[in-house]
Every structure is written in C-alpha cells, then in structure tokens.
N, C-alpha and C positions, 0 to 999 in steps of 0.2 A: 497644504502641508508637500513636502516633495515624497516622492517615492522612486526608485530604480527600479524602472519597468523592463521583466526579461523579454523578449522575445528570439533568442538564440546567444550562444557564447561570444557574438561578436556579435551582437546586437542591443546593448543596455541602456535605454533611453534614462534620463531625467525629465519627471514627468510634474506636474504639480495638480494635486485632486483633493475633493475638502478631504479635511481632517473626519474620521470617525466619528458618526454619533452614537449614544453609548445608550441602553435603555436601564431601566431601573436595577438590574441583578448581572450589572457588566463591571469592565474598571476599562477607562483609558492609560495606554501605559505610553512616555515618552522612553524610546532604545535610545539606550546612550553606544552601546554596542552589540554589534550583530557579527558573527563568524558565517566566512564562507565555507561551506562541507563540503566536501567530494562530490556527495548526490547532486548539488545544486550546479555542477559540471555535464552532467548526465544528459546529453541532449537525446538521446531514446524516448526519454524519461520524460525530461520535460518542455521542451519542443511542443509536441501535444498539446499540451494545455496552455501552451504562451496565448498572447500576454500574459503575465501575471508577475506577483512581487512576488519572489523568494526571499529566504531567511528563516531560519529555526533554532539558530542557536544564538538568542540572543540575551542582554540585561538591562534594565531598566527601571523609571520611575514612575510608579503611580501619581499621575495628572487631573483625577478625575476619577469618581465615586457615585456609582449607582446609588439611586435611593435606596434600596432594599438590601444594597451589600453593608452587612457588619464586620465582619474580619477586616478590612483592611481600610488604610486613610491615603489621604495622598500626601507624597512625601515618602513610603514605605519602598524601599529599594528591591528589587523584584526578579526571580528567573521565572518566565512562563513557557510553558510545554505549550509546543503547539499540537499534538496532539495527545488525548487524554483515554484513557478506559471507560469504563462505564462502572468497572468496579464490585457488579452484580452477575454476570452471566457464566459459564458455565466454565469461557475461560477464564476470565480473573477468574472466580475461587479456584481453580487449579493453577494456580500461578503462571497462566500464559495471557497475561493483558496484554500482548504485544498482538495477538492474533484476533483480538475483542474487535467485533465489527463496528462500536463506535470509533474507536481509537483511531479507524480509517477513512471515520468520515468527519471529525475535528479538528478544527483550525484556527486560528486567531489569524484579525483580518486587519491589513490586508498581506500582510509579511514582513519582516525583521528589515528587509532591507528600505524601508519610508521611517519618518521622524516621529511619527505615531502608529500603531495598535490599538484594533479595540480588541477586550478579550469577552468569549462569550461564556454567557453563565456556568456553561458545563464546566468549560476552563475555568473558570474563577473558583467554583469547587473543586474541581482534583490535580487541577494544571499551575497555579500559582504558588511560589516558596520564597520566602523568605534571602534576602543574602546577607551571610552575614556582615557584622560592620567593619571587618580585617579584608573584608573580601571585597577586589577592586572589578567592577564592567568587565571590564578584559579579562579578567580569571574565570568571571563567570558565564563565558559564552563554552568552557569546554564541562559545561555543567551536562550540557544532554551528551557531547560526545561519549563520557566517560560514563556516563548514565549505560549507555549502549553499550561499550566494553567491559562494566561490573558486571552485567545482566550473562555477556557472554559467557565471562569465565567462569561464574557462578554456575551455569549449566552444564561448561566442560568438567566442573568438577578441578578443587582445588586442593593441594596436597605438596607438602616444603618437600618432600624428596623429588617432586618433578622437575625434569628436564623441558623447558618450553622451544619449541622452537618458533616466530614469528614469522609469516611468510610475508616479505610488502611493508616498507618502513614510512609510507604514506601517516598523516596525524592517527590511524586509527591504531593502525600498527605499532604506532614512539608510545598512545597512551596503552595498547596491551605491554609493551615493554616496560614502563613504568608500574604499570599495575601487577602485574608477573613480580617482580621484583620486590615489589609491597608486601604483599603477601607470603613472601618468602621461598621462591622458588628456587632451586638448589642450580640452578643454572639457566639464563636467559639467551639464546642465540636470535641475531635478526641474517633474512636473506632476503637482498632486492637485488634489480637488475641498475640500478642506481649507484651511482658511486659517490656521488653526495648524500641520498636515503643509509647509506651503509656508515656514512660519517657521523650521521647526525643522528642514527640508532644506540653509534658506542658512546657519544657526547651526554647520549640521555638516556644512558644506564646498561644496557644490552653488553654482556659478557665478552661476546663474539658478534661479528657483525663478516658474513660470507657471499660474497656474489652467487649468483645463478649462475650455471650452468650444468654439463653432464657428468662431471664428475661431482655432481655435491653430494651423494650418500657420506662416498672417500673422505671428502675434505669435512663436512661433519663430522665424521666416526674419530680422525686427524683430532680434532680441538676440543673432542667430548668424552676425553677416555676410552672411545672404543665403542661406544654407546649411540643409538639414536634415539630423537627425544619422545619422551612421554606425550607431550601433548606438543602437537602442533596446532597455530593458531593462521590462517589463512587469510590473511586481512587485504586481502586483492581480488577483483575478481576475473584476472587473466585467467584463461583455460590452463594456459604452461606452468601456472604455478597450482593450480589444485590437482594434477596430472603429479604435479613436486610432492606435492605433499600426502598423495600414496605411496610414494616411493619410500620418502626419507622417515616414517614413522615407524616406530619401535611395535615390537610384538606386542600387545595384548595396552597399546596406546590409545589414544582418542584424535580424532579431529575435530577442529573448531568453522566452519564454516559463518566469515564473521561481514562476507560483501558476496554484491549480485552479478551474476555477466549479464552480456547482454542478452535481448530478449529472445526467447527461442530456440538458445545453443543447449546443444546436449553433449556433455562431459563421458565421453566413455571410463569404465570404472574398471582394474582390474578384479572382479569379485571374487574370486577363487581365492585369491592372494590376500584379498582382506578378509574374507571367512574362515581364511585359514588361522590366520594370523590374530584372531581376532581383536578385531580393530573397532572401536565404537565411533560413530560418524554422529554430529550433531549439530544447528544452527540456531542465530540469533540475532532476530531482529528490532529495532527498538528497544524503549528502555521501558519498564514502568515507576511507576511512583515511589515506592521502597528504592527503585535503584537511583533516583534521582536523588533523594536522600542523602542516598550514602554516597552519591557522588557529592554534594555538597556537604560534607563532615569531612571527606578525602583532598578537597581542595579547601577548603574555608581552615582546616587544622593544618597546613601545609605538608598532610604526610604524601600528598604529590604534590610534588611543583607541576603550573603549568607555565607559566610566566616565560622561562626558557623557551617556549614552542613558537615565539610571537614572533615573525619576524616583519610583518607589515602593518603599519594601521592608514586605513584612508577613508577618505571625506569620501560621503555620499556618491557624490562626482565621478570618483574612481573606482566604481563600484565595478564597469569591465574591463579592468585595470586587473581587478582582484581576482574578479574571472579567469582573466588568462593564466594569471599565475598558479591556479591551483591546477590549469586544465593543462601548463607544462610540464607538472611534477618537476621540476628545478629542484632547484635549493633553497627555496621558498618551503615554509611550515606555516602555522597559521596564518591566515590573511584574516583583520577585522577590519569591518566597515564602520566609520562613528557616525553615524546620518546627522547627530546635532553638531557637525564640524564642514 
C-alpha cells in the first residue's frame, strides 16, 4: 500500500509498504479521508519521532475483521480514534480520560496518511464509532478536533449569559466559535493577527472579529457594550496571545488554554492582577469517548456544519502540499488528504 512518510514539513515521501496484517481482535480499515491537523506540522514535536506516518483525523471503511471481533463487519463506515483511554484508572474514573497513561501509549498502525490502517484490539474496544449514514467521510474528519473543542468548553463551563472571546482563528479556533454559538453564548468575538482568518471567523459565526494589537482592550470594549469577555479561549500557542488573554478577560472570568507553546517556554503571569480579579484558568487536551460521541451527534445532525471549513481535498501524492498550506496558515482552512485517490 502507499503511505505518506513524514521526515519533516518539507520532506514527505510517498512510499510503498506492505498492508498491515491484523490479529483476531483487530480490524483493517480503508482510509477514505484524513485531515491535516495543526499539530501535524509542529516540527519540534514530530521531527524527533520521524520517519513516521502521521494522520489522526480519519474516516474510513472496515475491509477486514479479525476472527474474534463480533461488533463490527466488513463495509461498516467508521471513525477510529488514534488514542484511547483505559476507562478504568483513577484519571478516567474522575473524568480526566485525556491524561490516562493508556491514552498516551495507544495508536493505530501506521497513521491516517496511508491507504489502510490496522486498528489494535484496545482501539477496537474503546475507539471505533459508527458513522451516521448521512455523514460524509470528509465531514467525519472533524470528529476528532470537534471532540477536543467540546471537551475544552465543557471544562471551561457553559453559560448562555457568557460573552466569549476566541484568540486564534485557525481550525480549532473556528470550531470553538461554531460551538460557542451553538450552545448559546451571548456574544462570540474573535481575535487574530491574520486578516484572512478574521474574515473566516466572521463568515463562520463570530459576531465580531478584531485584529490583535496594543489597543485590544479598548477595541473589545467598544464592540462589547463596554465589557470584557467572561470566557477567553486561547486557541494558539503563541506567547503574545497568552499574554493578551491575561489582559482582556473580565473580572471573575475564565481562561481556557487550548494549545501548547514551543517546548521549554515559560510565560510570565501577572499573578497579583489575576488573583485580585478572581480569574479561573483551565486547560484541555484531547477528547474522551464521551466527547467523540457528542461530536458525532453534532456533526451528524448538522447542528454544527463543518463542510464550509474545507478548502482543499488532495490525493495522497500531494500530502506535502497539504502540510505546506497548514504551516503557512494563510487563506486555507481544512486540508483533507484522500488516500484512495
């Protein structure tokens, strides 16, 4: 089979490898669509593990079923989660599935930028989900990122009276905007340094889109009835964005940190100011099985429309082009690789 082997963002090679052989408790899935995630182009994170086949936002069709597998059959259309929790440790039992040790160790083989993946037994048990008949494979690649977004906003606390500010209007930021609108936020604002991303934020549901800058506090108050936002979602790991969150959150408000910085960076925090303003800060990583089910329901019922975020569909041979588009963070939004084309 063909795979897109990652060496770095500028060196992704289409190679031939044997199709994975499955065991009695495993599945073989034909990958029809695989999204390029912003985390895929973080070279500090990916290059030390290279060469490898990336791709974790996948949707496909079961083409082979292990002899001991009972729930699934050939032809089933599925979403497969690459990381799965054990559902039994103290972290899972306290609803912190995403910090489960098992979740960090699990993955499918080899990765979503391949024609086929082998789904290990534990992923078969905890990480395979039926796709609704009305959901396209392309829409299904949003299940994983939307599950992460759902978990983050659940942790940050939903309240229809809240005014929400999303800093960073990339794919995850735009999904945060869509979800915040869907759950009834009183007003949703977006901030970014990229004019094209601000235009996308307005097109996809933000009430107001504001360029980042030194007068950001005043600009937000001008368009937000003199108020600052109750919830600030930082959907970028850029240190200036994190510092902006400290400045723009209202008294008694919440900050959700949703993206990593470069490794080893330390961000100075105006502790006394945050303490006096009673600011709650939280973070969120990945999604649990519950969050995946919520994402499938939201997308399948079209309560959240994701097809308007797809800007490129590329065959496997053009995977490197897809990575370049994501790394450049220009006018492109969701890049989908279609390994069967």
